[in-house]
C-alpha positions as CSV (number, residue, x, y, z in Angstrom):
1,M,-91.8,308.2,-185.9
2,T,-88.7,310.0,-187.4
3,K,-88.3,310.1,-191.1
4,Y,-84.9,309.2,-192.6
5,D,-83.6,310.0,-196.0
6,D,-82.5,307.1,-198.3
7,N,-78.8,307.6,-197.5
8,A,-79.2,307.7,-193.7
9,V,-77.1,305.1,-191.8
10,V,-77.4,303.7,-188.3
11,L,-74.7,302.2,-186.0
12,K,-76.1,298.8,-185.2
13,H,-73.0,297.1,-183.7
14,E,-70.5,299.0,-181.7
15,A,-66.8,298.3,-181.8
16,G,-66.7,296.0,-178.8
17,T,-69.4,293.8,-180.1
18,R,-67.8,293.5,-183.5
19,L,-64.4,292.7,-182.0
20,F,-66.1,290.0,-179.9
21,H,-67.7,288.5,-182.9
22,W,-64.3,288.3,-184.6
23,G,-63.0,286.6,-181.5
24,L,-65.8,284.1,-181.7
25,I,-65.2,283.4,-185.4
26,L,-61.4,283.0,-184.9
27,G,-61.8,280.9,-181.7
28,F,-65.0,278.9,-182.2
29,L,-64.7,277.7,-185.8
30,P,-61.1,276.2,-185.6
31,T,-62.0,274.7,-182.3
32,A,-65.3,273.2,-183.6
33,F,-63.8,271.6,-186.8
34,T,-60.7,270.3,-185.1
35,G,-62.9,269.0,-182.3
36,I,-64.9,266.9,-184.8
37,A,-61.7,265.6,-186.2
38,I,-60.4,264.7,-182.7
39,W,-63.6,262.9,-182.1
40,L,-63.6,260.9,-185.3
41,K,-59.8,260.3,-185.4
42,P,-59.5,260.1,-189.2
43,F,-55.7,260.9,-189.3
44,S,-52.4,259.5,-188.1
45,G,-50.8,260.4,-184.8
46,D,-48.8,263.4,-185.9
47,M,-51.7,265.0,-187.7
48,M,-53.9,264.4,-184.7
49,N,-51.3,266.1,-182.5
50,V,-51.4,269.1,-184.8
51,L,-55.2,269.2,-184.7
52,M,-55.1,269.0,-180.9
53,M,-52.8,272.0,-180.8
54,V,-55.0,274.0,-183.1
55,H,-58.0,273.0,-180.9
56,I,-56.2,274.2,-177.8
57,V,-55.2,277.6,-179.4
58,G,-58.7,278.1,-180.7
59,A,-60.1,277.4,-177.2
60,W,-57.8,280.0,-175.7
61,V,-59.0,282.6,-178.2
62,L,-62.6,281.7,-177.5
63,S,-62.1,281.8,-173.8
64,L,-60.3,285.1,-173.8
65,A,-62.8,286.7,-176.1
66,C,-65.6,285.7,-173.8
67,V,-63.8,286.8,-170.6
68,L,-62.6,290.1,-172.0
69,F,-66.0,291.0,-173.4
70,F,-67.7,290.2,-170.1
71,I,-65.2,292.4,-168.2
72,F,-65.0,295.4,-170.5
73,R,-68.5,295.3,-172.0
74,H,-70.5,294.0,-169.1
75,K,-73.3,296.5,-169.8
76,R,-73.6,295.1,-173.3
77,V,-73.7,291.6,-171.8
78,V,-76.6,292.6,-169.5
79,A,-78.5,294.2,-172.4
80,F,-77.9,291.0,-174.4
81,W,-79.3,288.9,-171.6
82,R,-82.3,291.2,-171.3
83,E,-83.0,291.0,-175.0
84,I,-82.7,287.3,-175.5
85,F,-84.8,286.4,-172.5
86,T,-87.6,288.9,-173.3
87,W,-90.2,287.2,-175.4
88,T,-93.6,288.5,-176.6
89,K,-96.5,287.1,-178.7
90,D,-94.7,288.6,-181.7
91,D,-91.7,286.4,-181.0
92,V,-94.0,283.3,-180.9
93,A,-95.6,284.3,-184.2
94,W,-92.2,284.9,-185.7
95,M,-91.0,281.4,-184.7
96,K,-94.2,279.8,-186.1
97,V,-93.1,280.8,-189.6
98,S,-89.4,280.7,-188.9
99,G,-89.1,284.4,-189.8
100,G,-90.4,283.5,-193.3
101,Y,-87.0,282.2,-194.4
102,P,-88.0,278.6,-195.4
103,Q,-90.9,279.9,-197.4
104,K,-88.8,282.5,-199.1
105,I,-85.7,280.4,-199.7
106,F,-87.3,277.1,-200.7
107,L,-90.7,278.1,-202.1
108,G,-90.1,281.7,-203.3
109,K,-93.1,282.9,-201.2
110,I,-93.3,285.9,-199.0
111,V,-95.3,285.4,-195.8
112,P,-96.3,288.0,-193.2
113,V,-93.7,288.3,-190.4
114,P,-94.2,290.3,-187.2
115,P,-91.9,293.4,-186.9
116,M,-88.9,292.9,-184.7
117,R,-86.6,295.0,-182.6
118,K,-82.8,294.9,-182.8
119,M,-82.8,291.1,-182.5
120,N,-85.3,288.8,-184.2
121,S,-86.7,285.8,-182.5
122,G,-84.4,283.4,-184.2
123,Q,-81.4,285.4,-183.1
124,K,-82.8,285.4,-179.6
125,M,-83.1,281.6,-179.6
126,M,-79.6,281.3,-181.1
127,G,-78.3,283.7,-178.4
128,I,-79.8,281.5,-175.6
129,M,-78.2,278.4,-177.1
130,V,-74.8,280.0,-177.7
131,F,-74.8,281.6,-174.2
132,I,-75.6,278.4,-172.4
133,G,-73.6,276.2,-174.8
134,T,-70.5,278.3,-174.7
135,I,-70.4,278.2,-170.9
136,L,-70.7,274.4,-170.9
137,V,-68.0,273.8,-173.6
138,V,-65.6,276.3,-172.1
139,V,-65.9,275.0,-168.5
140,T,-65.8,271.3,-169.5
141,G,-63.0,272.0,-172.0
142,W,-60.8,273.6,-169.2
143,I,-61.6,270.7,-167.0
144,L,-60.3,268.3,-169.6
145,Y,-57.3,270.4,-170.5
146,A,-56.1,271.7,-167.1
147,A,-57.8,269.7,-164.3
148,L,-58.0,266.2,-165.7
149,P,-55.4,264.6,-163.3
150,M,-57.1,266.2,-160.3
151,V,-60.8,265.5,-160.8
152,P,-62.6,262.2,-160.1
153,K,-63.1,259.8,-163.1
154,E,-66.9,260.4,-163.0
155,I,-66.5,264.1,-163.4
156,A,-64.0,263.6,-166.2
157,F,-66.4,261.2,-168.0
158,Y,-69.4,263.5,-167.8
159,A,-67.2,266.6,-168.7
160,D,-66.0,264.8,-171.8
161,L,-69.6,263.7,-172.7
162,I,-71.0,267.2,-172.2
163,H,-68.2,268.7,-174.1
164,L,-68.8,266.4,-177.1
165,I,-72.6,266.6,-177.2
166,V,-72.9,270.4,-176.6
167,G,-70.0,271.1,-178.9
168,L,-71.6,269.1,-181.8
169,G,-74.9,270.8,-181.2
170,L,-73.3,274.3,-181.2
171,T,-71.4,273.5,-184.3
172,I,-74.5,272.4,-186.2
173,C,-76.5,275.4,-185.1
174,V,-73.8,277.9,-185.8
175,V,-72.6,276.5,-189.2
176,C,-75.9,275.2,-190.6
177,G,-78.1,278.0,-189.2
178,H,-76.4,281.2,-188.0
179,I,-73.6,281.4,-190.6
180,V,-75.9,280.4,-193.5
181,L,-78.5,283.0,-192.7
182,S,-75.8,285.6,-192.0
183,I,-74.4,285.1,-195.5
184,Y,-78.0,285.1,-196.9
185,N,-78.6,288.4,-195.2
186,W,-75.3,289.7,-196.5
187,K,-75.7,293.4,-195.5
188,E,-76.2,292.4,-191.9
189,C,-73.0,290.2,-192.1
190,V,-71.0,293.1,-193.6
191,C,-72.4,295.4,-190.8
192,M,-71.2,293.0,-188.1
193,F,-67.8,292.4,-189.5
194,G,-67.3,295.8,-191.0
195,D,-67.8,299.3,-189.4
196,G,-71.0,298.3,-187.7
197,T,-73.2,300.6,-189.8
198,M,-75.9,299.9,-192.3
199,R,-78.5,302.0,-194.1
200,V,-81.6,302.7,-192.1
201,N,-83.8,301.4,-194.8
202,D,-82.0,298.1,-194.8
203,A,-82.2,297.9,-191.0
204,K,-85.9,298.6,-191.1
205,H,-86.5,295.6,-193.4
206,H,-85.5,293.2,-190.6
207,N,-85.8,295.4,-187.5
208,E,-88.7,297.6,-188.1
209,L,-89.6,298.2,-184.4
210,W,-86.0,299.0,-183.5
211,V,-85.8,301.6,-186.3
212,N,-89.2,303.2,-185.6
213,E,-89.0,303.2,-181.8
214,D,-85.4,302.9,-180.5
215,I,-82.9,304.7,-182.7
216,E,-82.5,308.5,-182.7
217,P,-81.1,310.8,-185.4
218,V,-77.8,312.5,-184.7
219,E,-76.9,315.7,-186.4
220,T,-73.4,315.8,-187.9
221,T,-71.3,318.8,-188.8
222,N,-69.1,318.9,-191.9
C-alpha cells in the first residue's frame, strides 16, 4: 500500500463527470419542483404556463446532459454500470447499518462500517435508481411532450402515470437522500462541483479500498 503525505490530493471526479453532474442539477431540480407544482396545480393559469415552460426547459437540459455524457463519456458510463451492479458481502453489510449515517447523525454513535471502493453501497443503490428512473421519466416525458397526438390513449395514460410516480420517487430520493448526505459530506460535494480533487486522507475516510488498492501516485515537476 502506497503511503501518502498529509497534503497529497487525488482526482476523484474527472471534468466530464463533474460537468454531467452540473447538467443533472440544472436540469433535474427545476424539472422536479415544477413537475410537483404542475401535478398539484396550486396557481392560476398564467403561473402554471410559466411553470410548464420551466419544466420543459429543464427537461431539455436533463435530456441533453444524459445524451451528451453517454456519447462523449461512454467508457465512464460502462464503468459506472459495472460499479453499481457489482455487489459483495461488504455492500450488504454496509446497507445493514446504512453506512453508519443514522447512528452518527441521530444518536451520535460511531458504528463499524465495511471499507468501500470509489462508490459506497448507498451510492450504488442511488445510482441504480437514478439510472433506471431517469430513463423512464425522460422517455415518458418526451412521449407526453412530443408524441402525445400520435400515441394511443392507453399509452398516453400509462406514460403519464409512470412519469408522475417515478418522478416523485426520484425527487424524494434525490432531495431527501442524496442531496442531504452530499451536504453532510461537504468535502465530497465540493470535490464533485469544484475541481474534482480532494485530499487523500479525506477520500480514505469514505473510500478506503479505493485509496489503498486503486489509485496510483503521480510525480509532478515544478
